[in-house]
TIVOFI-154931 format. One record per residue (C-alpha): residue in one letter; x, z, y. Coordinates in pm, whole numbers, plus 50000, padded with zeros to 5 digits. Layout:
# TIVOFI-154931
aXZY/...
END
This chain:
# TIVOFI-154931
m086069485914517/t088539471514764/a087509447015027/a089299426015286/r087459405215544/s088519370215629/a088009354915970/s084549342016049/v084229304116057/e081589286916265/g079229263316086/g077759229816178/g074629246116318/g076619267416559/r076349304816596/r072899317316683/e073039336117013/g073239373716957/a073209371316577/a075969388816385/p077819368716119/l076339370115773/r078719387715532/l079139369515200/g080649390214919/t082959371314684/r085639377414425/r089189369814540/s090059342814285/k090729307414399/l087639295014217/a085369322414350/m086569316314705/a085999278714667/q082449281614537/s081569309114784/g082939287515063/q080689258914957/v077639281814963/a078749295915299/d078839260815446/a075309254215322/v074039287315463/r075589279715802/e073729246715806/l070469263515708/t070569293715937/g072739283216230/r074689315616186/s078359320316112/v079279333815770/e082129357715701/l083659359515353/v084239395215233/e086719395614945/i085979421514678/t088079430214374/t086109435714054/y087099454013737/g087249421013553/d089889408813801/t092219438613754/s091869445313379/r094199426313145/e092119434312838/a090149407412657/l086649403612796/a085109411912459/q086969445312462/i085869455912812/g082279445212761/g082249410912920/t078819414213076/g078909425313438/v082639431613474/f082929404713741/v079729413513930/s079219451313942/a081479457114244/l079759428914434/r076369443614354/d077509478114464/a078569462914797/l075149446514836/l073269478614764/a075519498115002/g074939472715280/d078629463315298/v077729426515250/d074529407215314/f074619384015014/a076919375314725/v077799345014515/h078469347914142/s079139324113856/l075739327113694/k077169329113342/d078819362213443/l075519379013535/p073969404413297/t070539392613185/a068769424513299/a067389422113652/p069179446713885/e067039471714074/g067069466014447/l068509430814433/t066949396414413/l068269363414281/a067479344514598/a068809310414493/v070259290814204/p071729259514366/r071969226414183/r074129229713875/e077579214513839/d078659198413509/p077959224913240/r080389210812981/d083669225112861/v086849204712897/l090079202412702/v093469203612868/a095969193312600/r099599183212580/d100499146312572/g096999136012679/l095499144812340/t091779147912268/f090519175312036/e090289151911739/e093899141111799/l095309176611792/p097619182611495/d096739205611210/g097519241511308/a097359234211683/r097289265011907/v094269263712137/g093789289612410/t090439304212517/g089169338712604/s085649330312483/p084319340112137/r081649313012190/r084329286312224/m086369300611937/a083399298511700/q082519262611788/l086089249411813/n087019264111477/a083869249311322/w084639215411477/a088169216111338/r086789224510993/q084469194511012/l087549173111079/g089269187610772/r091799206210985/r092409240811116/i093389253511458/e094669287011576/t092549299911861/v094579322012093/a092869347112323/i093969341912683/r093009355313026/g093929345013377/n092959320513647/i092819282813603/d096439277213701/t097619303813457/r095619288813172/v096749253113238/g100299266813260/y100169277312894/v099979240212807/t102519226913056/s105019253512945/g104569243612580/e103339277912475/l099989263312364/d098919228712251/a095689230312448/v093299252512642/v089549249512692/l088019255613035/a084729249913217/a084399216013383/a082529231413677/g085399253913777/l087959225913777/t085569203713972/r084979229914240/i088679234614309/g089529197714274/r091729201813965/l090319176713716/e093609157713679/p094909178713382/v091719172713178/t092289152112865/e088699153512734/f085229162912854/i083799179412543/d080419166012438/t077739192812413/d076939180212063/a080319194711964/v080459225912184/l077509240912367/p078389258512693/a077729294712784/p074199301912908/g074169294213280/q077559277213277/g078119254813579/a075449272413787/l075869296814074/a073769327314156/v073119337814516/e071979374114536/c070879396014824/a069149429414872/a065459427714786/r064659446615107/d066089418215318/t063119394915276/a064009373215575/l067439365315432/a066009360215083/d063539335015223/a066319316415404/l068599315815099/a065699303614882/r066059269815051/l069279265314851/d067379268614524/d067149239414280/p063979244414072/a065189223013779/t068449242313752/r066659275713780/a064219266313502/a067049255313271/v069259285713321/t066269309113298/a065479295312953/e069149298012848/r069499333812972/s066169343312814/l067589331812479/l070699352912538/a068639383512635/a066289380112337/l069289378312106/e070399410712274/a073809395612329/g076139397812626/c078179370512793/s081149378412565/a079129372012247/p079609339712046/v076409324412188/g076049290312350/a072949275312509/l071949245112712/a068539234612842/e068089198512949/p065049178313058/s064049148712842/t061519121712928/h059359103012678/g056929074312718/s056389053713029/g053979049413314/a050899071413294/h051999083012948/q055409095113060/v056059131512970/t058999152913079/e059919182312859/l062699208112850/r064839208812537/l066749241012476/r069609242112226/g071229274312112/v074169282311889/v075639313911738/g078459316911493/t081339336611353/t084459332911564/d086429318511273/g083959289711257/t083059294910893/t079369298810977/l077599282511270/m073869281411340/q072499256711593/m068789253011660/s066609238111931/a063159241612081/t061299218212313/g058479226912548/g056739213612853/l058779213713172/p058369250113285/a056079253813584/s056909290713623/h059559316813551/d057439330713266/e057189296813095/a060979292413105/v061459327512967/a058979320512688/l060919289812572/g064119310212541/r062389338312355/e060739314012115/l064059298912014/a065739333011989/e063019345311754/e063539315111530/m067299320611527/l066969357711452/a064599349711166/k067349327411023/g069959355111043/a071559350111384/a072119387311438/g074499389511146/l076639361611289/m077129380011618/g078159412911469/e076319444511568/r073579439211821/a073229462812112/l070519488712053/
END
């Protein structure tokens, strides 16, 4: 792990007399720094303390291998978690979709702030939408989940695409299109929104066509479980509706025994039926698994009452996973982890 501290910046609440700055661990990427900076601003407002960003390089940042080859799950978070456990930082901000589903010993997920747009977006040459891409178009993505659904979508349109595995930050990925190397790339809407780079987007992809990764668009704020005072303060950033949704999505992923590099998509959304005294709000969870070539895709859904607890959200995800496994989902993902 390598770390470099940035200068402390005072927040709107002013620095509390005698209190040391809170140290926020973050990856060095432009996106990570932007989303960590947004959380830092909120924490300053809540606590009246200054917050210092501590930049940490993770294995996922330095490796050039495809995420599926290096394991995917945890490669962007393990160094941050090590820093938390060692006391080098006080709390850390992650993209929630990068978190392993297993709860880490000694750490607590103190807050899941309100989710940004969970959809994927297309950045294509000449302003094209996906349905306007020519037959044989080269589409870049590092995600087996996207590959499976994009290839299936193209097949439904009676066309084929060539999905090309890519890595790199947002600018690098968009550059593949502007340079003419690829016809299009697919990215997360939330990332582009957080860095103010929506102008290259040519289509926001409907979730009926491509389901996002479990937890996509949401952030995770972690701290050491022993620091109960900080955990209580950070909990004020939590959005209960977002936490319930992503908990159900990640429960599905865990029950499928799949990591974040597996071809699994999931999205939980509230739906309201009836009116007045008969109005009922439920949580609908959709999940998808498929072969990366798009020849076989399984999408199923389950609906339950709006979860009133963590356990109820977990149960919804497990229920849908069991149904999908009974229909043969494991075979579509390749070997499951034992």
